[in-house]
N, C-alpha and C positions, 0 to 999 in steps of 0.2 A: 089203186094207190095213188098219191097222190106226187105225183112232180118232186127230183130230186132239189133242193133246197141250193136256189144261188151264189156264188157268198160276192159277196161288197164289192173286193178289191182282192188284187192276188194272193193267193196263201205260201206262203214265203217258201213252204218245196214243194210250188205247182211245178207236176207231171214229176213228182216221186217219191208219193203216198201211198200205201198200199193200208190192204187192210184184208182180215180171214175172211174163209169164204160161210162163216157160222157165223155171224155174230145178228141175224134173226131164227126160228124155227124156221127148216125148210131144207126143202136142198137145196143142192149147190145152185142150179139156175136159179131159182127165189134168193136168193143171196147173193149172188151177180149180177139180179136184175135188180133190189135196191139198192146195191154197190153202185151201179152206173151213174156216173155225175155226185156222185161221194165222193170217189177216190181214185186215183189214176190207175191202181194195179190189185188184180187179188190172188193173195194166197192161197193155192188151193191147200184143204187143210186135208190129202189124205193120207190123212195115221194110223189106221189100222185096216192090213193089206189087202183080204179079205172083201171085205168089204167094203172095198173099191173099186174091188176088179169087177167084181155085182154090179157096180154103177150098170144103171143103162141108161138109155135118150132118153126116159124124163127128169135124169138125177142132172147126166149132160146133154140137150140136147145139140143138133150140129147150128141152130139161130145164133147160141152163144159166141158162134165163132164174130157175128157180126154186131156186135159191141162196142163202142170204143173204150175196152179193156185192154189191159196187160194180163199175162198173170204170169204163174208161178208156180212149182212145186215143193212143198214140202212132203218129203216122204214119207214112209211109215216110220213110225217109230216099234211095231211090231218086226219086226225083222231079223228073219232066224240066223245070228251070228251063228256060225260054227260052236263048238263050246268043248268036243271033242281032237283029238290030233285031227288036223285038219289038210287037206292038200288043195290042189287049187279048182281044184271040182268040186268042192261046200263050199265057196267064196259064190263061186259062180248060181250056186243058186240062187243064192242071197239079191246079187247081183243082177242074176235075172228076173228075179221076182220086183224087186228093185225099178228093174227097164218098165215090164209089164203094164205096173199102177201108172206111173209117168206115162206113158203111152194111151192112155185113155184119153189124156187129158190131148192128145195128139197137136188135134187137127186144131188147134189150140194156140198153138206155138210159144206153149212156155217157155220164157228166158233165161229158164234157173232152173235149179231143183235143190233144194235146198233134206241135207244128209248129216245126223245124229250119230254122232260115232261110237264103236261098239264097248261094251265095259271091256275091262279084265286091265293084268299088267300092260307095262309102259311097248314091252315089246309086241307082245299080242294086238293090242291095237292098230301099233306101224303095219304089224302086216297084213292083217287083214287088210285094212286102209291101203294098203297099198294096193293087194289083189282084187280089189275093188272096184279103183278108179282105173286099174288097168282096165278089168272088163265092162267098165259104165264108158268109158272112153273109146274104146273098143267098136263100143253099138249105136253108141248112142254123142252127137251132137252136143244135146243140152248141155248146157255149164255146172257143176255140180259147185256145189257150196259145204263146211263143215263149219258144223253149230257147236259153241260151246255151252257143255250141258254139264251135271254134276257131275259127273264121268272121269270128266274129261276137257281141261279149260283152255285144248289146240297150241298154246305153248308149248305144252310138255311134248309138244311130237318133236317138239326139235326145229332148230331152224333152217327154215327151206324147207321142208316138209312141204308148206300146201304149192311151194314154187314147180317143187321136183316130181309134182304128183298132181299138175297140173289141177288145185282147188282152189278154191277161191274161203273167200270170207264170209259168212252171215254173223257177222257179232249179236248176241240176245243182253243188250243193257242189264232186265230184272235179272237173266240169271246169274251175269258179274257181278253185281251187286249182292242178292240173294246170299251164292256161293261164294263172296268173297273171294273174288277171281284176281289178287291183288295183282299176279304175275300174267295175270294176261293186262292187266287196267298198265302197270308198269312196264311192258312190251311196247314194240312198233306195229304191232297186227292192227291196234283199231285203227290206225293213217291205210291202210290195204280192205276194208272193211266195201262190198258189196251191198249188203240186205245187211238193215240192224233195225233186228226188233226191240220195242218197246212194250215196258210195262213195270209196275209196281211189283216188288216180290213180296212186299206185304212176308206173311211167314216162307222166304227163301224161292219161293216159286207155287204163289198163287193167280199171278198175269193179272195185276189190277188195274182198274184205270192209273194214268201217272200224277192226278188228283191226291192218290195215296202214297206220295215221298213221302217221308219224313224231312226236313230239312238239309240234313247231311247228309238223307243218298240225292237231293235234288242236289246239290252243291258238286259230291260223282257226278252224277248226268251233264250235266249243265256243262267241266272241265271237259269230260269223254267227246261229246256234241261238235267241239271245237275243234277236235283232232279226227275227228270222219273225212274221207271224200266230198268234195262238192255233189257226184256223182252219184255218191248212195243214194237207193231207193229208203223208205224209212219207213216200218212197218208196225199200226198199233196193235202192238198180238194180244188182244181184249174181246174174249169172244159174247161179248152181247152189244149194240150198236150203242147203247146208252152212254159205254165207259168210254169207249172209241170216239165216241165223238163230245164227251166233256176233255178228252183228250186231247184233241187237237190242238185247245189256246197255248194246252203244258208246254205241246210241243214244239207249238211255235216260241215263247217265251225262251226256251233253252237255246234260240239260237245266239238271246244275249242279254242269256243269262242274268233275267229278271224274274222272281216269284209272279209266279203266275198259278192260283186258288192252290197253294201250299202255304201249313199256318207254318209262323216264324216259332214259335213256340214248342214245334215238335222235335224233339233235340238228335 
């Protein structure tokens, strides 16, 4: 494999760029080695609980810890949230499964974990997340972030919910735009984002390269970019390297609000 390309000048997100662990065909290890030198951090896409629990050293070899990369974990999207009348024991099973998946990467010292909220009415979401967070924090020191998804814009959980449950925010810009989450856009939450997911929504949630932003989507993205804290990590959540790579100049241009690879003819 050829050496990773060297940038001629510092990228404006130097030290704060992340990419998914599935941008080329192959194992997590092969992706991490490929990304070494191309990004600062790897999002371990542990999307399927049982598949990830079955990972062996072929997928996650010990030598990955020697790479000059940071790591974080995206927890499974297929967690078995209780659907019947439940008590704390039910959610403990869900949280413990998430903890077990995260523990597969413990030797890589993941600096945070991202969780999709459960579906359901507001009372159910709040109760499940409160119990999940309590179980997680009782067993793990890895910070836990909630991501805005189609069925939960995070704002709906109530003012102070994240703070009260010791949770952080992973703000997905593609979801915000694609699902028209204007309440999130108009809230004070963007200013608190720890991690930012970037993709063009396409038809709501297609995770397209940022070159596919329409002009209006680009303006929204540029506006919210100016609100993120300087400490936030920015993840190009596009699951092929060609799309992630072509998105980087657009991501940089968003800092200044200047168009980059976006057609002004688009609505």
